[in-house]
TORKOL-4160 file (C-alpha; in steps of 0.2 Angstrom, whole numbers, padded with zeros to 4 digits, m for minus):
255
<pt num="1" X="0000" Y="0000" Z="0000"/>
<pt num="2" X="0014" Y="0012" Z="0004"/>
<pt num="3" X="0006" Y="0020" Z="0019"/>
<pt num="4" X="m0007" Y="0016" Z="0032"/>
<pt num="5" X="m0025" Y="0016" Z="0027"/>
<pt num="6" X="m0037" Y="0031" Z="0029"/>
<pt num="7" X="m0051" Y="0027" Z="0041"/>
<pt num="8" X="m0068" Y="0035" Z="0040"/>
<pt num="9" X="m0081" Y="0031" Z="0053"/>
<pt num="10" X="m0096" Y="0036" Z="0041"/>
<pt num="11" X="m0112" Y="0028" Z="0045"/>
<pt num="12" X="m0129" Y="0035" Z="0050"/>
<pt num="13" X="m0131" Y="0048" Z="0064"/>
<pt num="14" X="m0136" Y="0041" Z="0082"/>
<pt num="15" X="m0130" Y="0023" Z="0078"/>
<pt num="16" X="m0115" Y="0022" Z="0090"/>
<pt num="17" X="m0103" Y="0030" Z="0077"/>
<pt num="18" X="m0095" Y="0041" Z="0091"/>
<pt num="19" X="m0091" Y="0026" Z="0101"/>
<pt num="20" X="m0084" Y="0017" Z="0086"/>
<pt num="21" X="m0074" Y="0032" Z="0082"/>
<pt num="22" X="m0066" Y="0033" Z="0099"/>
<pt num="23" X="m0063" Y="0014" Z="0099"/>
<pt num="24" X="m0054" Y="0016" Z="0083"/>
<pt num="25" X="m0043" Y="0031" Z="0089"/>
<pt num="26" X="m0038" Y="0021" Z="0104"/>
<pt num="27" X="m0034" Y="0006" Z="0094"/>
<pt num="28" X="m0023" Y="0016" Z="0083"/>
<pt num="29" X="m0014" Y="0023" Z="0098"/>
<pt num="30" X="m0013" Y="0006" Z="0106"/>
<pt num="31" X="m0004" Y="0000" Z="0090"/>
<pt num="32" X="0009" Y="0013" Z="0092"/>
<pt num="33" X="0003" Y="0025" Z="0079"/>
<pt num="34" X="m0001" Y="0043" Z="0079"/>
<pt num="35" X="m0019" Y="0048" Z="0077"/>
<pt num="36" X="m0024" Y="0062" Z="0065"/>
<pt num="37" X="m0033" Y="0074" Z="0068"/>
<pt num="38" X="m0027" Y="0075" Z="0086"/>
<pt num="39" X="m0042" Y="0085" Z="0091"/>
<pt num="40" X="m0060" Y="0080" Z="0085"/>
<pt num="41" X="m0066" Y="0094" Z="0074"/>
<pt num="42" X="m0085" Y="0100" Z="0074"/>
<pt num="43" X="m0083" Y="0102" Z="0055"/>
<pt num="44" X="m0074" Y="0088" Z="0047"/>
<pt num="45" X="m0074" Y="0095" Z="0029"/>
<pt num="46" X="m0056" Y="0102" Z="0030"/>
<pt num="47" X="m0050" Y="0086" Z="0037"/>
<pt num="48" X="m0058" Y="0075" Z="0023"/>
<pt num="49" X="m0050" Y="0086" Z="0010"/>
<pt num="50" X="m0033" Y="0085" Z="0018"/>
<pt num="51" X="m0034" Y="0066" Z="0020"/>
<pt num="52" X="m0039" Y="0063" Z="0002"/>
<pt num="53" X="m0025" Y="0074" Z="m0005"/>
<pt num="54" X="m0010" Y="0071" Z="0007"/>
<pt num="55" X="m0005" Y="0053" Z="0013"/>
<pt num="56" X="m0001" Y="0050" Z="0031"/>
<pt num="57" X="0016" Y="0049" Z="0038"/>
<pt num="58" X="0023" Y="0031" Z="0041"/>
<pt num="59" X="0019" Y="0032" Z="0060"/>
<pt num="60" X="0002" Y="0040" Z="0057"/>
<pt num="61" X="m0016" Y="0035" Z="0053"/>
<pt num="62" X="m0030" Y="0046" Z="0048"/>
<pt num="63" X="m0046" Y="0043" Z="0057"/>
<pt num="64" X="m0061" Y="0054" Z="0053"/>
<pt num="65" X="m0079" Y="0053" Z="0058"/>
<pt num="66" X="m0092" Y="0060" Z="0046"/>
<pt num="67" X="m0110" Y="0058" Z="0040"/>
<pt num="68" X="m0105" Y="0063" Z="0022"/>
<pt num="69" X="m0105" Y="0049" Z="0009"/>
<pt num="70" X="m0087" Y="0045" Z="0005"/>
<pt num="71" X="m0085" Y="0038" Z="m0012"/>
<pt num="72" X="m0082" Y="0019" Z="m0013"/>
<pt num="73" X="m0068" Y="0010" Z="m0022"/>
<pt num="74" X="m0054" Y="0023" Z="m0019"/>
<pt num="75" X="m0037" Y="0015" Z="m0014"/>
<pt num="76" X="m0031" Y="0016" Z="0004"/>
<pt num="77" X="m0048" Y="0020" Z="0011"/>
<pt num="78" X="m0057" Y="0009" Z="0023"/>
<pt num="79" X="m0075" Y="0014" Z="0029"/>
<pt num="80" X="m0084" Y="0008" Z="0045"/>
<pt num="81" X="m0103" Y="0010" Z="0043"/>
<pt num="82" X="m0113" Y="0010" Z="0059"/>
<pt num="83" X="m0131" Y="0007" Z="0057"/>
<pt num="84" X="m0147" Y="0005" Z="0068"/>
<pt num="85" X="m0165" Y="0003" Z="0067"/>
<pt num="86" X="m0169" Y="0019" Z="0059"/>
<pt num="87" X="m0185" Y="0022" Z="0070"/>
<pt num="88" X="m0174" Y="0022" Z="0085"/>
<pt num="89" X="m0160" Y="0032" Z="0077"/>
<pt num="90" X="m0173" Y="0045" Z="0073"/>
<pt num="91" X="m0180" Y="0047" Z="0090"/>
<pt num="92" X="m0162" Y="0048" Z="0097"/>
<pt num="93" X="m0159" Y="0062" Z="0085"/>
<pt num="94" X="m0174" Y="0071" Z="0089"/>
<pt num="95" X="m0170" Y="0071" Z="0108"/>
<pt num="96" X="m0151" Y="0075" Z="0105"/>
<pt num="97" X="m0154" Y="0089" Z="0093"/>
<pt num="98" X="m0171" Y="0095" Z="0101"/>
<pt num="99" X="m0181" Y="0095" Z="0085"/>
<pt num="100" X="m0198" Y="0091" Z="0079"/>
<pt num="101" X="m0206" Y="0075" Z="0070"/>
<pt num="102" X="m0205" Y="0083" Z="0053"/>
<pt num="103" X="m0186" Y="0087" Z="0055"/>
<pt num="104" X="m0184" Y="0069" Z="0062"/>
<pt num="105" X="m0192" Y="0062" Z="0046"/>
<pt num="106" X="m0180" Y="0071" Z="0035"/>
<pt num="107" X="m0166" Y="0064" Z="0046"/>
<pt num="108" X="m0173" Y="0046" Z="0045"/>
<pt num="109" X="m0173" Y="0047" Z="0026"/>
<pt num="110" X="m0155" Y="0053" Z="0026"/>
<pt num="111" X="m0150" Y="0039" Z="0038"/>
<pt num="112" X="m0157" Y="0026" Z="0026"/>
<pt num="113" X="m0149" Y="0034" Z="0011"/>
<pt num="114" X="m0132" Y="0034" Z="0019"/>
<pt num="115" X="m0134" Y="0016" Z="0025"/>
<pt num="116" X="m0139" Y="0011" Z="0007"/>
<pt num="117" X="m0124" Y="0020" Z="0000"/>
<pt num="118" X="m0112" Y="0009" Z="0010"/>
<pt num="119" X="m0121" Y="m0007" Z="0013"/>
<pt num="120" X="m0133" Y="m0010" Z="m0002"/>
<pt num="121" X="m0119" Y="m0021" Z="m0009"/>
<pt num="122" X="m0105" Y="m0030" Z="0000"/>
<pt num="123" X="m0088" Y="m0021" Z="m0002"/>
<pt num="124" X="m0072" Y="m0027" Z="0005"/>
<pt num="125" X="m0067" Y="m0010" Z="0011"/>
<pt num="126" X="m0083" Y="m0007" Z="0021"/>
<pt num="127" X="m0086" Y="m0014" Z="0038"/>
<pt num="128" X="m0104" Y="m0014" Z="0044"/>
<pt num="129" X="m0107" Y="m0012" Z="0063"/>
<pt num="130" X="m0124" Y="m0015" Z="0068"/>
<pt num="131" X="m0129" Y="m0005" Z="0084"/>
<pt num="132" X="m0138" Y="m0019" Z="0094"/>
<pt num="133" X="m0123" Y="m0031" Z="0090"/>
<pt num="134" X="m0111" Y="m0017" Z="0096"/>
<pt num="135" X="m0120" Y="m0013" Z="0112"/>
<pt num="136" X="m0123" Y="m0032" Z="0116"/>
<pt num="137" X="m0105" Y="m0037" Z="0112"/>
<pt num="138" X="m0093" Y="m0023" Z="0113"/>
<pt num="139" X="m0077" Y="m0033" Z="0116"/>
<pt num="140" X="m0081" Y="m0043" Z="0100"/>
<pt num="141" X="m0084" Y="m0027" Z="0091"/>
<pt num="142" X="m0067" Y="m0020" Z="0096"/>
<pt num="143" X="m0058" Y="m0035" Z="0090"/>
<pt num="144" X="m0067" Y="m0034" Z="0074"/>
<pt num="145" X="m0063" Y="m0016" Z="0072"/>
<pt num="146" X="m0044" Y="m0020" Z="0075"/>
<pt num="147" X="m0044" Y="m0033" Z="0062"/>
<pt num="148" X="m0052" Y="m0022" Z="0049"/>
<pt num="149" X="m0040" Y="m0008" Z="0053"/>
<pt num="150" X="m0026" Y="m0021" Z="0051"/>
<pt num="151" X="m0019" Y="m0017" Z="0069"/>
<pt num="152" X="m0011" Y="m0029" Z="0081"/>
<pt num="153" X="m0019" Y="m0025" Z="0098"/>
<pt num="154" X="m0017" Y="m0036" Z="0114"/>
<pt num="155" X="m0032" Y="m0043" Z="0123"/>
<pt num="156" X="m0027" Y="m0033" Z="0138"/>
<pt num="157" X="m0028" Y="m0017" Z="0127"/>
<pt num="158" X="m0044" Y="m0022" Z="0120"/>
<pt num="159" X="m0051" Y="m0025" Z="0137"/>
<pt num="160" X="m0045" Y="m0008" Z="0143"/>
<pt num="161" X="m0053" Y="0001" Z="0128"/>
<pt num="162" X="m0070" Y="m0008" Z="0132"/>
<pt num="163" X="m0069" Y="m0002" Z="0150"/>
<pt num="164" X="m0065" Y="0016" Z="0146"/>
<pt num="165" X="m0079" Y="0017" Z="0133"/>
<pt num="166" X="m0093" Y="0007" Z="0143"/>
<pt num="167" X="m0109" Y="0016" Z="0145"/>
<pt num="168" X="m0106" Y="0020" Z="0163"/>
<pt num="169" X="m0088" Y="0027" Z="0159"/>
<pt num="170" X="m0095" Y="0038" Z="0145"/>
<pt num="171" X="m0109" Y="0044" Z="0156"/>
<pt num="172" X="m0096" Y="0049" Z="0169"/>
<pt num="173" X="m0086" Y="0058" Z="0155"/>
<pt num="174" X="m0102" Y="0067" Z="0150"/>
<pt num="175" X="m0106" Y="0073" Z="0168"/>
<pt num="176" X="m0088" Y="0080" Z="0168"/>
<pt num="177" X="m0092" Y="0090" Z="0152"/>
<pt num="178" X="m0107" Y="0097" Z="0160"/>
<pt num="179" X="m0120" Y="0108" Z="0151"/>
<pt num="180" X="m0120" Y="0127" Z="0148"/>
<pt num="181" X="m0131" Y="0137" Z="0159"/>
<pt num="182" X="m0143" Y="0150" Z="0153"/>
<pt num="183" X="m0130" Y="0164" Z="0157"/>
<pt num="184" X="m0116" Y="0155" Z="0147"/>
<pt num="185" X="m0128" Y="0153" Z="0133"/>
<pt num="186" X="m0131" Y="0172" Z="0131"/>
<pt num="187" X="m0113" Y="0177" Z="0131"/>
<pt num="188" X="m0101" Y="0177" Z="0117"/>
<pt num="189" X="m0085" Y="0174" Z="0127"/>
<pt num="190" X="m0080" Y="0156" Z="0130"/>
<pt num="191" X="m0079" Y="0152" Z="0149"/>
<pt num="192" X="m0074" Y="0134" Z="0146"/>
<pt num="193" X="m0058" Y="0125" Z="0145"/>
<pt num="194" X="m0049" Y="0125" Z="0129"/>
<pt num="195" X="m0055" Y="0107" Z="0124"/>
<pt num="196" X="m0073" Y="0112" Z="0127"/>
<pt num="197" X="m0084" Y="0122" Z="0115"/>
<pt num="198" X="m0103" Y="0125" Z="0112"/>
<pt num="199" X="m0113" Y="0117" Z="0098"/>
<pt num="200" X="m0130" Y="0123" Z="0093"/>
<pt num="201" X="m0146" Y="0113" Z="0094"/>
<pt num="202" X="m0160" Y="0115" Z="0082"/>
<pt num="203" X="m0171" Y="0124" Z="0094"/>
<pt num="204" X="m0158" Y="0137" Z="0097"/>
<pt num="205" X="m0151" Y="0130" Z="0113"/>
<pt num="206" X="m0133" Y="0124" Z="0115"/>
<pt num="207" X="m0124" Y="0109" Z="0121"/>
<pt num="208" X="m0106" Y="0106" Z="0126"/>
<pt num="209" X="m0093" Y="0098" Z="0114"/>
<pt num="210" X="m0077" Y="0090" Z="0119"/>
<pt num="211" X="m0064" Y="0090" Z="0106"/>
<pt num="212" X="m0054" Y="0077" Z="0114"/>
<pt num="213" X="m0067" Y="0064" Z="0111"/>
<pt num="214" X="m0081" Y="0072" Z="0101"/>
<pt num="215" X="m0094" Y="0067" Z="0114"/>
<pt num="216" X="m0106" Y="0080" Z="0118"/>
<pt num="217" X="m0118" Y="0084" Z="0133"/>
<pt num="218" X="m0134" Y="0073" Z="0131"/>
<pt num="219" X="m0124" Y="0062" Z="0119"/>
<pt num="220" X="m0133" Y="0046" Z="0127"/>
<pt num="221" X="m0151" Y="0051" Z="0123"/>
<pt num="222" X="m0159" Y="0034" Z="0122"/>
<pt num="223" X="m0164" Y="0023" Z="0137"/>
<pt num="224" X="m0170" Y="0008" Z="0127"/>
<pt num="225" X="m0173" Y="0002" Z="0109"/>
<pt num="226" X="m0191" Y="0003" Z="0103"/>
<pt num="227" X="m0195" Y="0020" Z="0111"/>
<pt num="228" X="m0203" Y="0026" Z="0095"/>
<pt num="229" X="m0218" Y="0015" Z="0099"/>
<pt num="230" X="m0222" Y="0025" Z="0114"/>
<pt num="231" X="m0214" Y="0042" Z="0110"/>
<pt num="232" X="m0224" Y="0044" Z="0093"/>
<pt num="233" X="m0242" Y="0045" Z="0090"/>
<pt num="234" X="m0251" Y="0032" Z="0080"/>
<pt num="235" X="m0252" Y="0044" Z="0065"/>
<pt num="236" X="m0233" Y="0047" Z="0066"/>
<pt num="237" X="m0229" Y="0029" Z="0068"/>
<pt num="238" X="m0239" Y="0025" Z="0052"/>
<pt num="239" X="m0230" Y="0039" Z="0043"/>
<pt num="240" X="m0213" Y="0033" Z="0049"/>
<pt num="241" X="m0217" Y="0015" Z="0044"/>
<pt num="242" X="m0223" Y="0020" Z="0027"/>
<pt num="243" X="m0206" Y="0027" Z="0022"/>
<pt num="244" X="m0195" Y="0014" Z="0031"/>
<pt num="245" X="m0203" Y="m0003" Z="0029"/>
<pt num="246" X="m0193" Y="m0008" Z="0014"/>
<pt num="247" X="m0177" Y="m0002" Z="0022"/>
<pt num="248" X="m0181" Y="m0011" Z="0038"/>
<pt num="249" X="m0184" Y="m0027" Z="0029"/>
<pt num="250" X="m0168" Y="m0025" Z="0019"/>
<pt num="251" X="m0157" Y="m0024" Z="0034"/>
<pt num="252" X="m0167" Y="m0037" Z="0044"/>
<pt num="253" X="m0175" Y="m0026" Z="0058"/>
<pt num="254" X="m0192" Y="m0032" Z="0065"/>
<pt num="255" X="m0207" Y="m0022" Z="0059"/>
């Protein structure tokens, strides 16, 4: 190949892609390579341009998270595609971004489109990571990711990564990030540590963004799968099923 592969974590939103992204960054570091970019950008567009135009150094591996559709079939590129029951992903997005049902429907359509882009046909450089498999068997998922990235990582390192990114560990990390209070939302100055910034929700409120991990306040917004059945009205459920039934069947999710 000549240089290390370029890794894109590029599946649908709200499907565990930030967990997968942090796992991959830790796997790269555990293998003795430098991860680029060092800080996690809120806008990944410049990083994508750089990665596609400038190869990494021999001791470096690019790892970029995006929800853009990366073209398939390019040399040196490997893509991890997280995906999830689109109904649960939509509810999670609505909570996380504080948006209404109509916006959520648009996001659901985008989720299905991006999954089809990567997974409609098997591709040797694309690794599907299904959300319910990932949450049920994180250690196996970490090993699968290491193999896909071509990295040799010890079982002890894999176990440490799994522990550091368990749901409880991430929730503790999110508690440390905190949330901006009303006064902080109204000021243009940044009262937070350098690695923390604010990101805007769709209702105009803001959340905290940690550039060391990409995790954000309220990042874990789902309590259980299937919440769409109680969160949405019967009419909304019917509308959502109308647009997603074929997709759900294609990826073997229960109706």
